[in-house]
N, C-alpha and C positions, 0 to 999 in steps of 0.2 A: 111105167113110163112117166107117169105124172110125178111120182116121188123123185125119179132121177132128174127130171127137168127142174124141180124145186131145189134140189141139192146143187145143181150147176149154177142156178141163179144166185144162191146164197154165196157160193164160192167166188163168183164174179164180183159181188158187191163188197167182199172183204177188203179192208184197206191194208196196204203193205205197211210193215213196221217202218218207222222213221229211222233215219241214220243216227248212229250214236251221237249224242250232243257233246260238243266241246271236248273231243278226245285228247287226253293227256293233260288237261288243265287240272291243277291241284286246287280244289275248292276247300278253303280252310274255315272250319267252324269256329264260332265265338267261344265255345266251351268244349270240354272233352266229351266224346260220345261213349268211349270204351274205358274200362278200368286201366289205370297206369298210363294213360295218355298224358303228354306234357302240356296240359292246359288247353290244348286244342287237338282236333283231328283233321286229317286231309281225306276228302272224298274224291276219287278219281275214276273217270269212265275212259276205257281204252277204245281203240278204233274198231274192235270186234264187238263192242257193246257189253263188255264185262265191267263190273263195278267192284272196287276195292276200298276198304277203309284202312289207311296206311298203318295204323298201330295194331292191327290184329285180324282183320277180315280179308282173306285172300280173294283174288278176282273170281267172280261168279257171274254167269250170264244173267242179264236183266231182261225183264219184259218191258218193252218201250211202247209208249202211246203218244201220238201227236196231240197237243192241246193248243188253244189259241195263245196261251202265255208261254209256251215252250214245249219241252218233252218231259212227260212223266215216266219215271222208271220205278219198278218194283223189284226188289231183290230179297232173297232169303238165304241165310247161312245156317247150317245145322249147329255149328259151334264157333264162337269167336271169343278168345281170351277168357275162357271160363263161363261165357254166357251161352245159353242154349236157345235154339229157335229164334235167331236174330232176324228181324224183318225191317227193311228200309223202304220207305216210300218218299220220293223226292221229285220236285219239278225243277228242271234246269232251263234257264233262259238260253235257248238254243241260238238266238240271233247274235246277241252281244256278249254271251258268256259272262254276264255280270253277276249273277247270283244262282245259288242252288239252295232250295229250302224244302223242308219236309219233317219227317218224324222217324225216330229209331225206336223199335220195340224189341223186347226180349222176354223170355219166360221169367216170371216172378220179379219183374222190374217195372217201374213206372215208365210210360212213354216219354221219350226225350225229344221235344221239338228243337229244330235248329235252323239257322240261316247261315250260309257260307258264301264267301267271296273268293275270287282267284288270288292265289299267293302272289304278292308283289313286294318288292323291297319298300320298306317304310310303312307297312300295314300294322305294325305293332307286334308282330310275331316273328320269331327267328325260325325260319323254315329250313332246317339243315339239309333236307333232301334236295333243295334247289341250289345249294352252295352258300346260303346265307350264313354269316358268322355272327352277325349282330344286327340290332335295330337301333341301338343307341350306345353311347360310349360305355355305359355301365355293364353292357353285355360282354365286353372284351376283358380278357383276364388281366390285362395290364391297365385297365381303366380307360381305354380309348387310344387313339381316336377311332370312331366308326364312320367310314365313308363308303357310300353306296353298298351298305350291308356287308362290308369287309373290314376287319380290324387292321388298322395301320396302313391302309391303302394310300400310297403316295406316288402313283405312276405319273411320271413327268411327260408332258407333251412337247417339250422343247427338244427338237432333233436337229443336229447340225446339218443345215442344208437339206430340208425335208425332201426336195427333189435334187438329185445329184448333178443335173445339167441346168444351164440357163433356160428359163421359160418366160413367157410373156409377163407373168406376175412378179418376176424378179428383175425386170428391166429397170435400170436407173433412168428416170425421165426428167431428172432435175435440170438438164441442159436443153431440153426440147423447146422449140419455139411454140408459143401459144397458137392454137388452131384458129383459122380465119373465122370460124363460126362460134368461137368461144363466147364472145360478148353477147351474141343473140341467145345462145343456149342458157347461159347464166341468168340473163335478164328475164327470159321466159319462165324459168323455174322459180326465180325469186318473186316475180309478179303473181305466180300461182299460189304462193304461200310458203315456198321454201321446201324444207326437207320432208314435210308431211307429218302424220301422226298427231296425237292430241295436243302437242305443244309446239310443233313445227321446229323443233330443235334437233341438233345432231346428237341423238341419244344412242346409248350402247345397249345392245341386247346380249345378256350373258347366258342364254338358254342352251347353247350348243355344247354337247360333250364331245371331246376329241380324245379317243382312247389310244393306248399303245399296247400292242400284243407282245407276247413272248412265245418262244417255241413250245412251251409246255401248256399253253392255253388250249382248252377243248375247241374242236373245230366242228363245223356243220355246214351243210349246203342249204341255201335258202330255197323256198318255194315261191315261184312267180305267182303273184296275185292276178285275179281276173283283170284284164285291161293292161297287163304288163306291156311297157313300151318297147317295141322292136322296130328296126334294128338298132335304135339309139342305145339301148341298154344291153348289157352283156348277158349271155346265157347263164343260167344258175351255176354258181361256182362255190367251192369250199372256202370258208373264211373263219377266223378265230372269233370266239365269243368269251372274253375273259369273265370269270366269276366276279360279280360285283360291278359289272359294267352297266351302261345305261344308254337309252335313246334320248334324243333331244327333248328337253323339258320334263323328263321323267326320272324317277328314282331307280328304275330297272328297265327291263327289255319289253315290257308291255306298254302299248301306246294306242290311243284312240285315233285310228287312221281316218275316221269319218269327220273329225273336226280339227286335227292337227297335222303338221307336215311330217312329223315322226322320222327325222333324219337319224341314221346310224352312221357314225364316222369313226373309223379305226385305222391307225397306221400299223402295218404288219411288217416289221423289219426283217423277219426271216425270209419272206418272199419278196421284199422290197416293193410293196404295193400300198397304195392308199385306197381303202375300200369305203365306198359311200353308197348307202341305201336310202331310198325315199319311200315314204308310206310304209315303214317297217314296223312290225309288231311280232312278239313271241307269244304263242299260246301253247302251253304244254311244252313239248320238245320241238315244236315247229316254229320257224321264223319265216313269215311271209313278207314280201315287199313288192312295191309297184315299179321299182327300177333299181337295178344293181350295177354299179360301175367299179371296175378295178383299174385304178390309175397306176402306171408304171413309173416308179420313183427313179429309175435309171434313165428315163427318156427325156430328150429335149423335144417338147411338142412344138409343132409349127404354129403359125399365127391362127390357123383354124382348128387347133387343138385335136379333138378326136374325129373331126369331120364337119363340113358345113351342113346346116339344117339338123344337126344332132343335139338333142338335149342331154342332160345328165341328171344327177340328183339335185342340181340347181337349174333353174329355168334357162339361164343364159348359156348352159353347157360347160361351166367352169368346174374345177375341183374346189369344193367348199373349204376343205381342211387346209388347202394351200394358202388361203387368204384370211383365215381366222387368226386374230392375234391373241396371244396367251399371256398370263401373268408371269410366266418364266421368261418370255422374250422381253417383256417390259422391265423386269428386274435385272436382266442382263444388259439393258441399256440400248438395245437395237431390235427393231422388227425388220427382218431382211426381205420384205416382200410387200407387194401392194395389198390393200385392205379391201375386203368385200363390203359393198354398200348396196342398199336397196331404196326404192322410192315407191310411192303409191302408183298404181297402174295408170291413173289419169294424168300422171306427171312424167310418164315415159312415152317417148315418141312412137306414134302409131305408123306414120309414114305419109307421104304426099301423093301417092298414086292409087288408082282403084285396086291394084294388085295387093296393096298393103292394108286394105280395109279389114276390119275384124272378120275372122279370128286370126289374121296373119300378123301384121306388124313388120317392123324392120329391126335389124341389128347391125353392128359394126364389129369387125375383129378387134380383140381376140374372142369375143362372144361368138357362138356358133348357132344360136337359137334365140327366139324371143318368146316370152311368156304370153301375157295378155295386155299389151300396151294399149292405152286409150287416149294418149295426149295428142291433140291437134295443134300443130304449129311447131316452133323450134324447141321442142323439149329434148332432153338428152335421150339418145337411143340406148338399147341394151348394148353393153360392151364399152360404153364411153368411159374415158379415163379422166377423172378430176384430179388436179394437183393443187395442193395448198400453196398459196403465193409465197415466194421466197422471203418477202419482207414482213411476214406476219410476226407480230411481237410475241414470241413464245413465252417470254418472261411473265406475261399476264395470265397464263394458264395456271390452274390451281395446284398442280403437283408436278414433281419430276416425271412421274409415270405418264401424265397427260402430255408432257412435252416429248417423251419418247414416241408416243403415237403420232403426234403432229409432225415430228421430223420424218417419220416413215411416209406420211402423206406428202411431204415436200420432195422426197427422193423417189418413191415408187408410185405414189398416187393412190387413188381408189378406183376400183372397177365396178360398174353397175351390173349386178348379177341376177337380180330377182325383183319381183314386185312385193311391196309390203309397207308397213308403217313405221317401224323403228329402223333408223338409217344404218347403223353400224352393228356388226356381229362379232363378238369375241367368244373365246372358249370359256366354259365354266372353269373354276379353280378346283373342282372336286378331284381331278386327277393330276394336278400340277404340284410341284414342290412349293412354289411361291403362291401366295393368295392375294386377291385383289385388294384386300384391306391391309396388307403388310405396309409398314411405314415407308419402305423404299419403293412401293408400287403406288398405293393410294389412288386407285382409279375406281370410280363408280359410274352409274348410268348417266350422270349429269356432268361428268368431268370435261366434256367437249361442247357444252351448251353454247359457249361463246363463239364457236366457229360457225359463221353464217355462209349461206350459199355464195354470197358475193366475195368471200375470202378465197374462193377457188377459181381455177381457170381450166379449160379443156385443152388437153394435149394429145397428140398422136391420133387424131380422128381420121379414120379411114372411110371409104365409100360405104353407103348404106346398102344392105342386102335384104331383099324381101323374103320374109319367112314363108316357106312353102310346106314345111313338115315332111319333106322328102329327104330323110337322113342319108348321107353318102359317107359311110365310115372310112376313115383313112386306114391304110394297110397297117 
């Protein structure tokens, strides 16, 4: 009886094995671990806790142990690529999946220490297993170009009439009368320092990738992250992930969602949808996101878009891709839509009533949601439309491309969509035919520095709506 009680106590104290760390992530080593490897090896742990080395060690169940620094795994193969009694000991950073480090041993060979990092585009290694074709131009058989780890990738983002029907961002506002509150809003914003950011200028951010899919692109269904916003965001759905594509500010589909917005934007012509994800990142074969929206390109959305109190991948509830301007549009001589702009939260109107106090705020249509506005007084609210004054001397701008952008601001205006420090957002030229530094485009981040807040006026200002976070989706 005593021995039986002792055995039961020991069993109760045994710790359960931890979950397999970073399933599906390809950790690439700095050097080859196995004979005949192409300069590096890939270490992969699957969801069942099996470990493989891509160039010759098939999946084998590992022994897992939780450590303060991650999960330690031990694996043994009888034979791998001519090596006998192969043993791997490694620690995987289970939280951020940033590194895997350890030692490989085999009979009659010296121990091989290694440190590995997740496979990403731009890491200096061409990982063909993930669809990479190149890391630099010299990797391509024709000598380049190498864009987003694909040879010769020139996917254009200019689509004739991205949305097939008229929508609030395609409204010509050049003939609208200036709003009664325009002077007060402009003066308040100007007195607060203008556009915001380190230089208080109308600066352009080129970090957003806008992809275009084809019918042959691989498709997958995203996984909703913890805290996924419902009913504002759509239930997980299938979407295309072109090989060589990328998330906002990244060379590939991996993104640090703890520190970045990580927007994934793609136009899907076969299904006539604009797909936008927020806080998106790919780990192994899984893409997780904090919000997924599929905009219908055949629809004329009402003034409250997808529904009042509903956010989207953009805080104001807008489709981001619909208001990004591209190098292709500028080269064509016309941007046929309003332009997305942002302001610091302290320069976006919070509201004048107790109901609009933080964390609520106010918005006006065509916005359907407010982020975290903190401005007290006549600051511009979410959804406000600024229009560049008709008599602005366009000839003073530094290039024809800058003038194309300014003319769009005179015809369609700019819509306040989010909080932040760099006022304007354009698409990168990674996936466009034309480039921002082409002579017929010639646009950089400073091209519109001369446009001051006082060069704009407010038009089409509707009544303020207090943000309640109670999304009511439209049918």
